[in-house]
C-alpha beads as a LAMMPS data file, in Angstrom:
LAMMPS data file: protein, C-alpha beads

92 atoms
91 bonds

1 atom types
1 bond types

-500.0 500.0 xlo xhi
-500.0 500.0 ylo yhi
-500.0 500.0 zlo zhi

Masses

1 110.0

Atoms # bond

1 1 1 -395.238 440.483 -413.688
2 1 1 -396.651 439.608 -417.075
3 1 1 -395.071 440.288 -420.416
4 1 1 -396.845 440.939 -423.706
5 1 1 -397.713 437.227 -423.991
6 1 1 -398.611 436.782 -420.316
7 1 1 -402.001 435.841 -418.925
8 1 1 -403.792 438.937 -417.669
9 1 1 -406.792 437.119 -416.148
10 1 1 -407.244 437.533 -412.419
11 1 1 -408.076 434.757 -409.996
12 1 1 -411.564 434.704 -408.583
13 1 1 -411.801 435.317 -404.855
14 1 1 -414.736 432.892 -404.707
15 1 1 -412.832 429.676 -405.421
16 1 1 -415.274 426.742 -405.043
17 1 1 -412.397 424.298 -404.500
18 1 1 -410.798 426.269 -401.693
19 1 1 -410.290 423.752 -398.891
20 1 1 -408.405 425.653 -396.210
21 1 1 -410.819 424.268 -393.610
22 1 1 -409.310 420.732 -393.862
23 1 1 -412.473 419.193 -395.332
24 1 1 -412.240 416.669 -398.132
25 1 1 -413.443 417.593 -401.619
26 1 1 -416.932 416.439 -402.546
27 1 1 -415.584 413.879 -404.999
28 1 1 -413.768 411.950 -402.250
29 1 1 -415.460 408.692 -401.196
30 1 1 -417.626 408.647 -398.114
31 1 1 -419.836 411.649 -398.828
32 1 1 -422.885 409.511 -399.662
33 1 1 -423.114 407.919 -396.222
34 1 1 -426.289 408.690 -394.279
35 1 1 -425.848 410.889 -391.226
36 1 1 -426.818 408.167 -388.773
37 1 1 -424.171 405.854 -390.272
38 1 1 -421.521 408.503 -389.659
39 1 1 -422.770 408.916 -386.088
40 1 1 -422.282 405.171 -385.565
41 1 1 -418.684 405.577 -386.713
42 1 1 -418.978 403.993 -390.159
43 1 1 -416.685 405.307 -392.866
44 1 1 -415.979 404.257 -396.432
45 1 1 -412.928 402.381 -395.120
46 1 1 -414.950 399.547 -393.537
47 1 1 -416.953 397.076 -395.676
48 1 1 -420.358 398.050 -394.287
49 1 1 -419.671 401.746 -394.742
50 1 1 -418.309 401.231 -398.243
51 1 1 -421.465 399.359 -399.213
52 1 1 -423.657 402.110 -397.772
53 1 1 -421.580 404.728 -399.571
54 1 1 -421.911 402.838 -402.862
55 1 1 -425.657 402.355 -402.464
56 1 1 -426.066 406.003 -401.521
57 1 1 -424.340 407.105 -404.699
58 1 1 -426.851 405.309 -406.946
59 1 1 -429.155 407.595 -408.930
60 1 1 -432.696 406.310 -409.511
61 1 1 -432.993 408.285 -412.737
62 1 1 -430.310 406.181 -414.438
63 1 1 -431.442 402.756 -415.716
64 1 1 -428.121 401.046 -414.984
65 1 1 -428.256 402.302 -411.401
66 1 1 -431.761 400.858 -411.031
67 1 1 -430.570 397.475 -412.310
68 1 1 -427.665 397.629 -409.878
69 1 1 -430.008 398.408 -406.981
70 1 1 -432.261 395.464 -407.874
71 1 1 -429.233 393.202 -408.171
72 1 1 -428.039 394.285 -404.732
73 1 1 -431.516 393.622 -403.342
74 1 1 -431.502 390.093 -404.783
75 1 1 -427.956 389.355 -403.616
76 1 1 -428.676 390.412 -400.036
77 1 1 -432.271 389.175 -399.947
78 1 1 -431.813 385.611 -401.222
79 1 1 -429.862 384.355 -398.181
80 1 1 -432.683 385.570 -395.958
81 1 1 -435.263 383.776 -398.088
82 1 1 -433.198 380.567 -398.111
83 1 1 -432.781 380.717 -394.324
84 1 1 -436.519 381.170 -393.850
85 1 1 -437.242 378.237 -396.171
86 1 1 -434.744 376.046 -394.317
87 1 1 -436.276 377.047 -390.951
88 1 1 -439.779 376.388 -392.278
89 1 1 -438.685 372.949 -393.521
90 1 1 -437.073 372.102 -390.165
91 1 1 -440.286 372.999 -388.295
92 1 1 -442.434 370.779 -390.515

Bonds

1 1 1 2
2 1 2 3
3 1 3 4
4 1 4 5
5 1 5 6
6 1 6 7
7 1 7 8
8 1 8 9
9 1 9 10
10 1 10 11
11 1 11 12
12 1 12 13
13 1 13 14
14 1 14 15
15 1 15 16
16 1 16 17
17 1 17 18
18 1 18 19
19 1 19 20
20 1 20 21
21 1 21 22
22 1 22 23
23 1 23 24
24 1 24 25
25 1 25 26
26 1 26 27
27 1 27 28
28 1 28 29
29 1 29 30
30 1 30 31
31 1 31 32
32 1 32 33
33 1 33 34
34 1 34 35
35 1 35 36
36 1 36 37
37 1 37 38
38 1 38 39
39 1 39 40
40 1 40 41
41 1 41 42
42 1 42 43
43 1 43 44
44 1 44 45
45 1 45 46
46 1 46 47
47 1 47 48
48 1 48 49
49 1 49 50
50 1 50 51
51 1 51 52
52 1 52 53
53 1 53 54
54 1 54 55
55 1 55 56
56 1 56 57
57 1 57 58
58 1 58 59
59 1 59 60
60 1 60 61
61 1 61 62
62 1 62 63
63 1 63 64
64 1 64 65
65 1 65 66
66 1 66 67
67 1 67 68
68 1 68 69
69 1 69 70
70 1 70 71
71 1 71 72
72 1 72 73
73 1 73 74
74 1 74 75
75 1 75 76
76 1 76 77
77 1 77 78
78 1 78 79
79 1 79 80
80 1 80 81
81 1 81 82
82 1 82 83
83 1 83 84
84 1 84 85
85 1 85 86
86 1 86 87
87 1 87 88
88 1 88 89
89 1 89 90
90 1 90 91
91 1 91 92
């Protein structure tokens, strides 16, 4: 019951945020995981899944996201390069 100052707008039946099916909203973490990672049981709660979720949320059109992706590549690639150099030196 609305008075003279009441809101007379009606609610839309097509509510995009209606979550009666027990699914999480799209802004919850974990929605950027690849399908095969979910099949393996990874979620955003474990470190590997959180890293995949973060990397999946990067947008190549944004310059800061590109810099972040290159930084991640260097951070995870340098130990491999150092291990290969150490192995190469041990074989010589």
